[in-house]
All heavy atoms as TSV, in Angstrom:
chain	resi	resn	atom	element	x	y	z
A	1	MET	N	N	25.892	-9.916	45.228
A	1	MET	CA	C	25.692	-9.837	43.793
A	1	MET	C	C	24.374	-9.151	43.447
A	1	MET	O	O	24.295	-8.461	42.452
A	1	MET	CB	C	25.735	-11.265	43.225
A	1	MET	CG	C	25.678	-11.325	41.747
A	1	MET	SD	S	27.187	-10.690	41.034
A	1	MET	CE	C	26.943	-11.057	39.365
A	2	ASN	N	N	23.327	-9.346	44.266
A	2	ASN	CA	C	22.033	-8.742	44.000
A	2	ASN	C	C	22.106	-7.224	44.048
A	2	ASN	O	O	21.401	-6.545	43.311
A	2	ASN	CB	C	20.988	-9.240	44.995
A	2	ASN	CG	C	20.599	-10.683	44.735
A	2	ASN	OD1	O	20.791	-11.164	43.626
A	2	ASN	ND2	N	20.087	-11.346	45.732
A	3	TRP	N	N	22.933	-6.693	44.919
A	3	TRP	CA	C	23.070	-5.242	45.014
A	3	TRP	C	C	23.719	-4.680	43.765
A	3	TRP	O	O	23.425	-3.570	43.356
A	3	TRP	CB	C	23.855	-4.849	46.277
A	3	TRP	CG	C	25.231	-5.444	46.327
A	3	TRP	CD1	C	25.594	-6.630	46.881
A	3	TRP	CD2	C	26.415	-4.880	45.782
A	3	TRP	NE1	N	26.926	-6.855	46.716
A	3	TRP	CE2	C	27.458	-5.780	46.040
A	3	TRP	CE3	C	26.700	-3.708	45.092
A	3	TRP	CZ2	C	28.771	-5.546	45.631
A	3	TRP	CZ3	C	28.007	-3.474	44.694
A	3	TRP	CH2	C	29.027	-4.385	44.962
A	4	ALA	N	N	24.583	-5.447	43.098
A	4	ALA	CA	C	25.234	-4.984	41.869
A	4	ALA	C	C	24.206	-4.860	40.749
A	4	ALA	O	O	24.239	-3.907	39.965
A	4	ALA	CB	C	26.355	-5.936	41.474
A	5	VAL	N	N	23.291	-5.795	40.705
A	5	VAL	CA	C	22.230	-5.745	39.691
A	5	VAL	C	C	21.351	-4.518	39.923
A	5	VAL	O	O	21.004	-3.801	38.976
A	5	VAL	CB	C	21.391	-7.044	39.719
A	5	VAL	CG1	C	20.176	-6.921	38.810
A	5	VAL	CG2	C	22.241	-8.242	39.329
A	6	ALA	N	N	21.025	-4.256	41.181
A	6	ALA	CA	C	20.199	-3.098	41.502
A	6	ALA	C	C	20.902	-1.801	41.111
A	6	ALA	O	O	20.275	-0.876	40.586
A	6	ALA	CB	C	19.869	-3.089	42.984
A	7	ILE	N	N	22.192	-1.724	41.333
A	7	ILE	CA	C	22.951	-0.516	40.968
A	7	ILE	C	C	22.986	-0.343	39.451
A	7	ILE	O	O	22.780	0.750	38.925
A	7	ILE	CB	C	24.374	-0.574	41.568
A	7	ILE	CG1	C	24.296	-0.439	43.084
A	7	ILE	CG2	C	25.260	0.510	40.960
A	7	ILE	CD1	C	25.625	-0.627	43.789
A	8	VAL	N	N	23.223	-1.415	38.722
A	8	VAL	CA	C	23.265	-1.354	37.256
A	8	VAL	C	C	21.902	-0.920	36.705
A	8	VAL	O	O	21.818	-0.068	35.814
A	8	VAL	CB	C	23.705	-2.710	36.655
A	8	VAL	CG1	C	23.511	-2.732	35.151
A	8	VAL	CG2	C	25.158	-3.006	37.017
A	9	VAL	N	N	20.855	-1.496	37.239
A	9	VAL	CA	C	19.504	-1.138	36.787
A	9	VAL	C	C	19.237	0.340	37.070
A	9	VAL	O	O	18.694	1.060	36.220
A	9	VAL	CB	C	18.444	-2.041	37.454
A	9	VAL	CG1	C	17.049	-1.510	37.206
A	9	VAL	CG2	C	18.577	-3.463	36.937
A	10	ALA	N	N	19.617	0.825	38.247
A	10	ALA	CA	C	19.393	2.234	38.598
A	10	ALA	C	C	20.201	3.157	37.698
A	10	ALA	O	O	19.714	4.203	37.271
A	10	ALA	CB	C	19.765	2.468	40.058
A	11	VAL	N	N	21.427	2.773	37.379
A	11	VAL	CA	C	22.271	3.603	36.517
A	11	VAL	C	C	21.705	3.671	35.105
A	11	VAL	O	O	21.750	4.710	34.455
A	11	VAL	CB	C	23.726	3.064	36.514
A	11	VAL	CG1	C	24.552	3.705	35.408
A	11	VAL	CG2	C	24.370	3.285	37.868
A	12	ILE	N	N	21.136	2.588	34.639
A	12	ILE	CA	C	20.586	2.564	33.276
A	12	ILE	C	C	19.227	3.257	33.220
A	12	ILE	O	O	18.972	4.088	32.343
A	12	ILE	CB	C	20.473	1.109	32.767
A	12	ILE	CG1	C	21.876	0.522	32.578
A	12	ILE	CG2	C	19.673	1.053	31.469
A	12	ILE	CD1	C	21.884	-0.956	32.260
A	13	THR	N	N	18.337	2.931	34.144
A	13	THR	CA	C	16.975	3.461	34.065
A	13	THR	C	C	16.858	4.884	34.590
A	13	THR	O	O	15.952	5.608	34.173
A	13	THR	CB	C	15.987	2.573	34.834
A	13	THR	OG1	O	16.403	2.483	36.202
A	13	THR	CG2	C	15.907	1.192	34.224
A	14	GLY	N	N	17.737	5.311	35.461
A	14	GLY	CA	C	17.677	6.674	36.014
A	14	GLY	C	C	17.679	7.739	34.938
A	14	GLY	O	O	16.755	8.563	34.858
A	15	PRO	N	N	18.704	7.762	34.066
A	15	PRO	CA	C	18.730	8.779	33.008
A	15	PRO	C	C	17.560	8.669	32.026
A	15	PRO	O	O	17.070	9.675	31.520
A	15	PRO	CB	C	20.055	8.515	32.288
A	15	PRO	CG	C	20.901	7.822	33.301
A	15	PRO	CD	C	19.941	7.014	34.131
A	16	ILE	N	N	17.095	7.447	31.801
A	16	ILE	CA	C	15.952	7.272	30.888
A	16	ILE	C	C	14.701	7.917	31.473
A	16	ILE	O	O	13.955	8.604	30.776
A	16	ILE	CB	C	15.724	5.774	30.593
A	16	ILE	CG1	C	16.890	5.224	29.775
A	16	ILE	CG2	C	14.408	5.549	29.874
A	16	ILE	CD1	C	16.870	3.724	29.579
A	17	VAL	N	N	14.484	7.717	32.763
A	17	VAL	CA	C	13.322	8.313	33.430
A	17	VAL	C	C	13.418	9.836	33.390
A	17	VAL	O	O	12.429	10.527	33.117
A	17	VAL	CB	C	13.192	7.801	34.879
A	17	VAL	CG1	C	12.172	8.603	35.656
A	17	VAL	CG2	C	12.855	6.321	34.881
A	18	VAL	N	N	14.605	10.375	33.637
A	18	VAL	CA	C	14.797	11.827	33.594
A	18	VAL	C	C	14.497	12.355	32.198
A	18	VAL	O	O	13.809	13.371	32.029
A	18	VAL	CB	C	16.227	12.207	34.039
A	18	VAL	CG1	C	16.516	13.667	33.764
A	18	VAL	CG2	C	16.425	11.884	35.510
A	19	LEU	N	N	15.000	11.670	31.173
A	19	LEU	CA	C	14.755	12.092	29.787
A	19	LEU	C	C	13.265	12.049	29.461
A	19	LEU	O	O	12.729	12.986	28.850
A	19	LEU	CB	C	15.535	11.195	28.827
A	19	LEU	CG	C	15.333	11.452	27.341
A	19	LEU	CD1	C	15.834	12.852	26.977
A	19	LEU	CD2	C	16.045	10.407	26.516
A	20	LEU	N	N	12.580	10.998	29.866
A	20	LEU	CA	C	11.142	10.898	29.595
A	20	LEU	C	C	10.367	12.010	30.284
A	20	LEU	O	O	9.409	12.555	29.718
A	20	LEU	CB	C	10.614	9.527	30.021
A	20	LEU	CG	C	11.080	8.351	29.160
A	20	LEU	CD1	C	10.615	7.037	29.768
A	20	LEU	CD2	C	10.599	8.497	27.737
A	21	GLN	N	N	10.747	12.357	31.499
A	21	GLN	CA	C	10.077	13.456	32.209
A	21	GLN	C	C	10.293	14.786	31.488
A	21	GLN	O	O	9.385	15.612	31.398
A	21	GLN	CB	C	10.583	13.548	33.655
A	21	GLN	CG	C	10.078	12.443	34.540
A	21	GLN	CD	C	8.573	12.488	34.738
A	21	GLN	OE1	O	7.904	13.490	34.530
A	21	GLN	NE2	N	8.019	11.353	35.141
A	22	MET	N	N	11.503	14.995	30.972
A	22	MET	CA	C	11.782	16.240	30.229
A	22	MET	C	C	10.938	16.305	28.969
A	22	MET	O	O	10.374	17.349	28.635
A	22	MET	CB	C	13.273	16.319	29.885
A	22	MET	CG	C	14.158	16.590	31.086
A	22	MET	SD	S	15.930	16.459	30.744
A	22	MET	CE	C	16.131	17.441	29.288
A	23	LEU	N	N	10.838	15.193	28.255
A	23	LEU	CA	C	10.031	15.157	27.032
A	23	LEU	C	C	8.555	15.364	27.349
A	23	LEU	O	O	7.838	16.021	26.601
A	23	LEU	CB	C	10.240	13.831	26.303
A	23	LEU	CG	C	11.626	13.621	25.695
A	23	LEU	CD1	C	11.745	12.215	25.139
A	23	LEU	CD2	C	11.916	14.660	24.630
A	24	ARG	N	N	8.101	14.807	28.456
A	24	ARG	CA	C	6.701	14.972	28.858
A	24	ARG	C	C	6.400	16.443	29.138
A	24	ARG	O	O	5.356	16.966	28.739
A	24	ARG	CB	C	6.424	14.125	30.086
A	24	ARG	CG	C	5.000	14.196	30.552
A	24	ARG	CD	C	4.784	13.288	31.732
A	24	ARG	NE	N	3.404	13.408	32.173
A	24	ARG	CZ	C	2.994	13.064	33.350
A	24	ARG	NH1	N	3.839	12.558	34.226
A	24	ARG	NH2	N	1.738	13.213	33.685
A	25	LYS	N	N	7.310	17.126	29.817
A	25	LYS	CA	C	7.115	18.541	30.125
A	25	LYS	C	C	7.073	19.363	28.830
A	25	LYS	O	O	6.223	20.231	28.657
A	25	LYS	CB	C	8.239	19.050	31.028
A	25	LYS	CG	C	8.098	20.504	31.391
A	25	LYS	CD	C	9.235	20.982	32.262
A	25	LYS	CE	C	9.086	22.473	32.523
A	25	LYS	NZ	N	10.228	23.026	33.204
A	26	GLU	N	N	7.997	19.066	27.902
A	26	GLU	CA	C	8.013	19.766	26.613
A	26	GLU	C	C	6.707	19.544	25.867
A	26	GLU	O	O	6.134	20.471	25.302
A	26	GLU	CB	C	9.172	19.229	25.754
A	26	GLU	CG	C	10.295	20.203	25.567
A	26	GLU	CD	C	11.360	19.616	24.674
A	26	GLU	OE1	O	11.064	19.314	23.497
A	26	GLU	OE2	O	12.485	19.461	25.163
A	27	ASN	N	N	6.227	18.313	25.863
A	27	ASN	CA	C	4.993	17.974	25.163
A	27	ASN	C	C	3.813	18.730	25.760
A	27	ASN	O	O	2.954	19.242	25.036
A	27	ASN	CB	C	4.768	16.462	25.241
A	27	ASN	CG	C	3.673	15.994	24.325
A	27	ASN	OD1	O	3.404	16.611	23.306
A	27	ASN	ND2	N	3.037	14.913	24.687
A	28	THR	N	N	3.757	18.833	27.077
A	28	THR	CA	C	2.680	19.558	27.745
A	28	THR	C	C	2.713	21.036	27.369
A	28	THR	O	O	1.674	21.642	27.091
A	28	THR	CB	C	2.801	19.396	29.275
A	28	THR	OG1	O	2.744	18.003	29.579
A	28	THR	CG2	C	1.685	20.122	29.988
A	29	GLU	N	N	3.907	21.623	27.322
A	29	GLU	CA	C	4.035	23.036	26.941
A	29	GLU	C	C	3.603	23.242	25.496
A	29	GLU	O	O	2.936	24.228	25.177
A	29	GLU	CB	C	5.474	23.495	27.146
A	29	GLU	CG	C	5.886	23.605	28.603
A	29	GLU	CD	C	7.373	23.860	28.793
A	29	GLU	OE1	O	8.110	23.871	27.793
A	29	GLU	OE2	O	7.784	24.038	29.950
A	30	GLN	N	N	3.975	22.317	24.613
A	30	GLN	CA	C	3.583	22.436	23.211
A	30	GLN	C	C	2.069	22.318	23.050
A	30	GLN	O	O	1.474	23.031	22.244
A	30	GLN	CB	C	4.298	21.376	22.371
A	30	GLN	CG	C	5.779	21.635	22.217
A	30	GLN	CD	C	6.494	20.477	21.545
A	30	GLN	OE1	O	5.958	19.376	21.408
A	30	GLN	NE2	N	7.713	20.734	21.124
A	31	HIS	N	N	1.456	21.436	23.798
A	31	HIS	CA	C	-0.004	21.314	23.724
A	31	HIS	C	C	-0.680	22.589	24.211
A	31	HIS	O	O	-1.692	23.018	23.647
A	31	HIS	CB	C	-0.491	20.112	24.547
A	31	HIS	CG	C	-0.354	18.820	23.842
A	31	HIS	ND1	N	0.504	17.838	24.257
A	31	HIS	CD2	C	-0.955	18.332	22.736
A	31	HIS	CE1	C	0.424	16.816	23.443
A	31	HIS	NE2	N	-0.455	17.083	22.498
A	32	SER	N	N	-0.118	23.194	25.226
A	32	SER	CA	C	-0.682	24.445	25.740
A	32	SER	C	C	-0.602	25.537	24.679
A	32	SER	O	O	-1.569	26.269	24.452
A	32	SER	CB	C	0.060	24.873	27.007
A	32	SER	OG	O	-0.411	26.118	27.456
A	33	GLU	N	N	0.544	25.648	24.021
A	33	GLU	CA	C	0.696	26.643	22.953
A	33	GLU	C	C	-0.273	26.361	21.813
A	33	GLU	O	O	-0.864	27.288	21.252
A	33	GLU	CB	C	2.131	26.636	22.435
A	33	GLU	CG	C	3.150	27.170	23.415
A	33	GLU	CD	C	4.572	27.004	22.929
A	33	GLU	OE1	O	4.777	26.644	21.750
A	33	GLU	OE2	O	5.493	27.227	23.731
A	34	SER	N	N	-0.445	25.085	21.480
A	34	SER	CA	C	-1.349	24.721	20.389
A	34	SER	C	C	-2.792	25.083	20.721
A	34	SER	O	O	-3.535	25.564	19.863
A	34	SER	CB	C	-1.254	23.222	20.102
A	34	SER	OG	O	0.030	22.897	19.643
A	35	ARG	N	N	-3.193	24.865	21.976
A	35	ARG	CA	C	-4.556	25.231	22.381
A	35	ARG	C	C	-4.770	26.732	22.264
A	35	ARG	O	O	-5.835	27.181	21.822
A	35	ARG	CB	C	-4.822	24.769	23.810
A	35	ARG	CG	C	-5.142	23.304	23.932
A	35	ARG	CD	C	-5.698	22.968	25.308
A	35	ARG	NE	N	-4.828	23.352	26.391
A	35	ARG	CZ	C	-3.911	22.583	26.964
A	35	ARG	NH1	N	-3.751	21.354	26.530
A	35	ARG	NH2	N	-3.175	23.020	27.962
A	36	GLU	N	N	-3.780	27.514	22.657
A	36	GLU	CA	C	-3.907	28.972	22.555
A	36	GLU	C	C	-4.026	29.410	21.098
A	36	GLU	O	O	-4.861	30.262	20.768
A	36	GLU	CB	C	-2.702	29.647	23.213
A	36	GLU	CG	C	-2.686	29.535	24.721
A	36	GLU	CD	C	-1.428	30.119	25.335
A	36	GLU	OE1	O	-0.782	30.964	24.686
A	36	GLU	OE2	O	-1.084	29.715	26.456
A	37	LEU	N	N	-3.201	28.832	20.222
A	37	LEU	CA	C	-3.273	29.176	18.800
A	37	LEU	C	C	-4.609	28.759	18.192
A	37	LEU	O	O	-5.197	29.501	17.403
A	37	LEU	CB	C	-2.115	28.519	18.042
A	37	LEU	CG	C	-0.742	29.109	18.301
A	37	LEU	CD1	C	0.326	28.248	17.633
A	37	LEU	CD2	C	-0.649	30.542	17.805
A	38	LEU	N	N	-5.082	27.595	18.560
A	38	LEU	CA	C	-6.362	27.125	18.043
A	38	LEU	C	C	-7.495	28.038	18.500
A	38	LEU	O	O	-8.377	28.384	17.710
A	38	LEU	CB	C	-6.615	25.690	18.495
A	38	LEU	CG	C	-7.882	25.032	17.982
A	38	LEU	CD1	C	-7.901	25.009	16.463
A	38	LEU	CD2	C	-7.984	23.624	18.531
A	39	HIS	N	N	-7.466	28.464	19.746
A	39	HIS	CA	C	-8.482	29.382	20.255
A	39	HIS	C	C	-8.447	30.698	19.475
A	39	HIS	O	O	-9.495	31.241	19.100
A	39	HIS	CB	C	-8.264	29.633	21.742
A	39	HIS	CG	C	-9.248	30.580	22.343
A	39	HIS	ND1	N	-10.578	30.256	22.510
A	39	HIS	CD2	C	-9.115	31.849	22.788
A	39	HIS	CE1	C	-11.212	31.283	23.037
A	39	HIS	NE2	N	-10.345	32.263	23.218
A	40	HIS	N	N	-7.250	31.204	19.201
A	40	HIS	CA	C	-7.098	32.441	18.436
A	40	HIS	C	C	-7.670	32.268	17.023
A	40	HIS	O	O	-8.346	33.162	16.511
A	40	HIS	CB	C	-5.617	32.836	18.374
A	40	HIS	CG	C	-5.349	34.099	17.649
A	40	HIS	ND1	N	-5.695	35.331	18.156
A	40	HIS	CD2	C	-4.773	34.335	16.444
A	40	HIS	CE1	C	-5.340	36.266	17.296
A	40	HIS	NE2	N	-4.777	35.686	16.251
A	41	MET	N	N	-7.418	31.111	16.417
A	41	MET	CA	C	-7.937	30.855	15.074
A	41	MET	C	C	-9.462	30.784	15.077
A	41	MET	O	O	-10.113	31.278	14.152
A	41	MET	CB	C	-7.346	29.556	14.521
A	41	MET	CG	C	-5.889	29.669	14.170
A	41	MET	SD	S	-5.160	28.118	13.653
A	41	MET	CE	C	-6.190	27.663	12.280
A	42	VAL	N	N	-10.042	30.191	16.100
A	42	VAL	CA	C	-11.506	30.097	16.191
A	42	VAL	C	C	-12.109	31.493	16.262
A	42	VAL	O	O	-13.112	31.787	15.598
A	42	VAL	CB	C	-11.925	29.239	17.407
A	42	VAL	CG1	C	-13.399	29.395	17.706
A	42	VAL	CG2	C	-11.561	27.790	17.179
A	43	ILE	N	N	-11.505	32.369	17.045
A	43	ILE	CA	C	-12.001	33.743	17.155
A	43	ILE	C	C	-11.913	34.444	15.798
A	43	ILE	O	O	-12.859	35.119	15.380
A	43	ILE	CB	C	-11.211	34.522	18.229
A	43	ILE	CG1	C	-11.558	33.974	19.610
A	43	ILE	CG2	C	-11.505	36.010	18.157
A	43	ILE	CD1	C	-10.685	34.512	20.725
A	44	LYS	N	N	-10.804	34.262	15.088
A	44	LYS	CA	C	-10.644	34.882	13.771
A	44	LYS	C	C	-11.687	34.363	12.785
A	44	LYS	O	O	-12.268	35.130	12.032
A	44	LYS	CB	C	-9.233	34.625	13.220
A	44	LYS	CG	C	-8.159	35.401	13.895
A	44	LYS	CD	C	-8.274	36.850	13.526
A	44	LYS	CE	C	-7.078	37.628	14.013
A	44	LYS	NZ	N	-7.175	39.035	13.696
A	45	VAL	N	N	-11.904	33.062	12.790
A	45	VAL	CA	C	-12.886	32.475	11.864
A	45	VAL	C	C	-14.282	32.995	12.188
A	45	VAL	O	O	-15.058	33.311	11.278
A	45	VAL	CB	C	-12.832	30.926	11.920
A	45	VAL	CG1	C	-14.019	30.305	11.209
A	45	VAL	CG2	C	-11.524	30.417	11.329
A	46	ASP	N	N	-14.605	33.120	13.460
A	46	ASP	CA	C	-15.909	33.671	13.845
A	46	ASP	C	C	-16.056	35.109	13.364
A	46	ASP	O	O	-17.121	35.502	12.881
A	46	ASP	CB	C	-16.105	33.609	15.362
A	46	ASP	CG	C	-16.369	32.197	15.861
A	46	ASP	OD1	O	-16.703	31.331	15.040
A	46	ASP	OD2	O	-16.233	31.985	17.084
A	47	ASP	N	N	-14.991	35.907	13.490
A	47	ASP	CA	C	-15.032	37.291	13.019
A	47	ASP	C	C	-15.227	37.350	11.508
A	47	ASP	O	O	-16.024	38.142	10.998
A	47	ASP	CB	C	-13.738	38.034	13.389
A	47	ASP	CG	C	-13.628	38.320	14.878
A	47	ASP	OD1	O	-14.654	38.205	15.585
A	47	ASP	OD2	O	-12.515	38.656	15.323
A	48	ILE	N	N	-14.513	36.509	10.783
A	48	ILE	CA	C	-14.643	36.479	9.319
A	48	ILE	C	C	-16.041	36.037	8.928
A	48	ILE	O	O	-16.657	36.610	8.012
A	48	ILE	CB	C	-13.574	35.553	8.703
A	48	ILE	CG1	C	-12.189	36.180	8.878
A	48	ILE	CG2	C	-13.858	35.285	7.233
A	48	ILE	CD1	C	-11.043	35.264	8.522
A	49	ASN	N	N	-16.566	35.047	9.624
A	49	ASN	CA	C	-17.919	34.560	9.348
A	49	ASN	C	C	-18.938	35.676	9.546
A	49	ASN	O	O	-19.832	35.871	8.723
A	49	ASN	CB	C	-18.240	33.367	10.241
A	49	ASN	CG	C	-19.580	32.749	9.924
A	49	ASN	OD1	O	-19.930	32.594	8.768
A	49	ASN	ND2	N	-20.318	32.403	10.962
A	50	GLU	N	N	-18.798	36.425	10.627
A	50	GLU	CA	C	-19.727	37.523	10.896
A	50	GLU	C	C	-19.619	38.611	9.825
A	50	GLU	O	O	-20.639	39.104	9.323
A	50	GLU	CB	C	-19.433	38.127	12.273
A	50	GLU	CG	C	-20.416	39.203	12.682
A	50	GLU	CD	C	-20.119	39.727	14.082
A	50	GLU	OE1	O	-19.477	39.004	14.867
A	50	GLU	OE2	O	-20.537	40.854	14.363
A	51	ASN	N	N	-18.395	38.965	9.441
A	51	ASN	CA	C	-18.202	39.976	8.408
A	51	ASN	C	C	-18.786	39.523	7.070
A	51	ASN	O	O	-19.418	40.308	6.359
A	51	ASN	CB	C	-16.715	40.296	8.233
A	51	ASN	CG	C	-16.147	41.050	9.403
A	51	ASN	OD1	O	-16.874	41.646	10.191
A	51	ASN	ND2	N	-14.837	41.018	9.543
A	52	LEU	N	N	-18.582	38.266	6.732
A	52	LEU	CA	C	-19.100	37.732	5.478
A	52	LEU	C	C	-20.629	37.708	5.493
A	52	LEU	O	O	-21.274	38.080	4.500
A	52	LEU	CB	C	-18.543	36.335	5.229
A	52	LEU	CG	C	-18.903	35.678	3.903
A	52	LEU	CD1	C	-18.452	36.543	2.730
A	52	LEU	CD2	C	-18.272	34.306	3.808
A	53	ASN	N	N	-21.202	37.292	6.608
A	53	ASN	CA	C	-22.668	37.291	6.711
A	53	ASN	C	C	-23.238	38.699	6.560
A	53	ASN	O	O	-24.245	38.900	5.871
A	53	ASN	CB	C	-23.110	36.690	8.043
A	53	ASN	CG	C	-22.997	35.185	8.053
A	53	ASN	OD1	O	-22.966	34.541	7.007
A	53	ASN	ND2	N	-22.913	34.621	9.241
A	54	ASN	N	N	-22.596	39.676	7.187
A	54	ASN	CA	C	-23.046	41.065	7.053
A	54	ASN	C	C	-22.934	41.549	5.615
A	54	ASN	O	O	-23.817	42.243	5.106
A	54	ASN	CB	C	-22.254	41.982	7.981
A	54	ASN	CG	C	-22.587	41.756	9.437
A	54	ASN	OD1	O	-23.649	41.241	9.758
A	54	ASN	ND2	N	-21.681	42.134	10.312
A	55	HIS	N	N	-21.864	41.187	4.951
A	55	HIS	CA	C	-21.661	41.593	3.561
A	55	HIS	C	C	-22.740	40.980	2.656
A	55	HIS	O	O	-23.292	41.655	1.791
A	55	HIS	CB	C	-20.264	41.160	3.107
A	55	HIS	CG	C	-19.901	41.642	1.752
A	55	HIS	ND1	N	-19.490	42.931	1.510
A	55	HIS	CD2	C	-19.889	41.014	0.553
A	55	HIS	CE1	C	-19.238	43.075	0.225
A	55	HIS	NE2	N	-19.470	41.921	-0.387
A	56	ILE	N	N	-23.041	39.718	2.882
A	56	ILE	CA	C	-24.083	39.056	2.082
A	56	ILE	C	C	-25.440	39.699	2.346
A	56	ILE	O	O	-26.226	39.923	1.411
A	56	ILE	CB	C	-24.102	37.541	2.389
A	56	ILE	CG1	C	-22.832	36.891	1.851
A	56	ILE	CG2	C	-25.343	36.876	1.813
A	56	ILE	CD1	C	-22.624	35.464	2.288
A	57	LYS	N	N	-25.741	40.032	3.598
A	57	LYS	CA	C	-27.004	40.693	3.917
A	57	LYS	C	C	-27.112	42.033	3.222
A	57	LYS	O	O	-28.183	42.397	2.729
A	57	LYS	CB	C	-27.130	40.892	5.440
A	57	LYS	CG	C	-27.442	39.628	6.190
A	57	LYS	CD	C	-27.483	39.884	7.692
A	57	LYS	CE	C	-27.629	38.600	8.465
A	57	LYS	NZ	N	-27.575	38.821	9.918
A	58	GLU	N	N	-26.005	42.777	3.163
A	58	GLU	CA	C	-26.025	44.070	2.473
A	58	GLU	C	C	-26.346	43.880	0.996
A	58	GLU	O	O	-27.102	44.657	0.410
A	58	GLU	CB	C	-24.686	44.782	2.635
A	58	GLU	CG	C	-24.457	45.323	4.030
A	58	GLU	CD	C	-23.079	45.947	4.192
A	58	GLU	OE1	O	-22.295	45.969	3.226
A	58	GLU	OE2	O	-22.788	46.403	5.308
A	59	HIS	N	N	-25.781	42.853	0.372
A	59	HIS	CA	C	-26.079	42.583	-1.037
A	59	HIS	C	C	-27.536	42.164	-1.219
A	59	HIS	O	O	-28.179	42.559	-2.191
A	59	HIS	CB	C	-25.154	41.496	-1.592
A	59	HIS	CG	C	-23.811	41.997	-1.999
A	59	HIS	ND1	N	-23.580	42.660	-3.177
A	59	HIS	CD2	C	-22.615	41.949	-1.359
A	59	HIS	CE1	C	-22.314	42.990	-3.256
A	59	HIS	NE2	N	-21.693	42.569	-2.154
A	60	ASN	N	N	-28.042	41.387	-0.296
A	60	ASN	CA	C	-29.436	40.948	-0.394
A	60	ASN	C	C	-30.403	42.104	-0.186
A	60	ASN	O	O	-31.522	42.075	-0.701
A	60	ASN	CB	C	-29.723	39.847	0.630
A	60	ASN	CG	C	-29.085	38.537	0.233
A	60	ASN	OD1	O	-28.761	38.301	-0.929
A	60	ASN	ND2	N	-28.870	37.672	1.220
A	61	ASN	N	N	-30.002	43.124	0.556
A	61	ASN	CA	C	-30.851	44.280	0.784
A	61	ASN	C	C	-30.696	45.339	-0.310
A	61	ASN	O	O	-31.319	46.383	-0.240
A	61	ASN	CB	C	-30.532	44.924	2.147
A	61	ASN	CG	C	-30.950	44.040	3.293
A	61	ASN	OD1	O	-31.852	43.224	3.147
A	61	ASN	ND2	N	-30.277	44.169	4.420
A	62	GLY	N	N	-29.855	45.066	-1.287
A	62	GLY	CA	C	-29.691	46.007	-2.385
A	62	GLY	C	C	-28.630	47.050	-2.158
A	62	GLY	O	O	-28.445	47.928	-2.992
A	63	ASN	N	N	-27.903	46.999	-1.078
A	63	ASN	CA	C	-26.817	47.944	-0.831
A	63	ASN	C	C	-25.531	47.362	-1.385
A	63	ASN	O	O	-24.970	46.416	-0.848
A	63	ASN	CB	C	-26.645	48.195	0.683
A	63	ASN	CG	C	-27.881	48.788	1.304
A	63	ASN	OD1	O	-28.613	49.510	0.647
A	63	ASN	ND2	N	-28.112	48.463	2.560
A	64	GLN	N	N	-25.082	47.908	-2.472
A	64	GLN	CA	C	-23.850	47.410	-3.092
A	64	GLN	C	C	-22.643	48.074	-2.457
A	64	GLN	O	O	-22.471	49.281	-2.529
A	64	GLN	CB	C	-23.868	47.701	-4.607
A	64	GLN	CG	C	-25.013	47.015	-5.337
A	64	GLN	CD	C	-24.878	45.495	-5.290
A	64	GLN	OE1	O	-23.797	44.972	-5.382
A	64	GLN	NE2	N	-26.010	44.828	-5.137
A	65	THR	N	N	-21.817	47.290	-1.795
A	65	THR	CA	C	-20.592	47.794	-1.189
A	65	THR	C	C	-19.410	47.077	-1.790
A	65	THR	O	O	-19.527	46.010	-2.361
A	65	THR	CB	C	-20.584	47.560	0.346
A	65	THR	OG1	O	-20.670	46.148	0.586
A	65	THR	CG2	C	-21.719	48.279	1.017
A	66	LYS	N	N	-18.270	47.682	-1.648
A	66	LYS	CA	C	-17.054	47.072	-2.196
A	66	LYS	C	C	-16.428	46.169	-1.186
A	66	LYS	O	O	-16.527	46.271	-0.034
A	66	LYS	CB	C	-16.066	48.157	-2.592
A	66	LYS	CG	C	-16.565	48.952	-3.775
A	66	LYS	CD	C	-15.531	49.944	-4.179
A	66	LYS	CE	C	-16.032	50.764	-5.362
A	66	LYS	NZ	N	-15.106	51.735	-5.810
């Protein structure tokens, strides 16, 4: 009878473990994509910050640009 319980437990928990592993892999891939996008956004914000600072300096120096 004990072997029947072990088989039932394996049949029930086996697919659950497989599903959890698949979800974990998907989650890891999504986090990787998110890190790449965040890094790209940081670079863009830094570029905009530099351009804005240069534009403000030009105005402070009396050079009016559009």
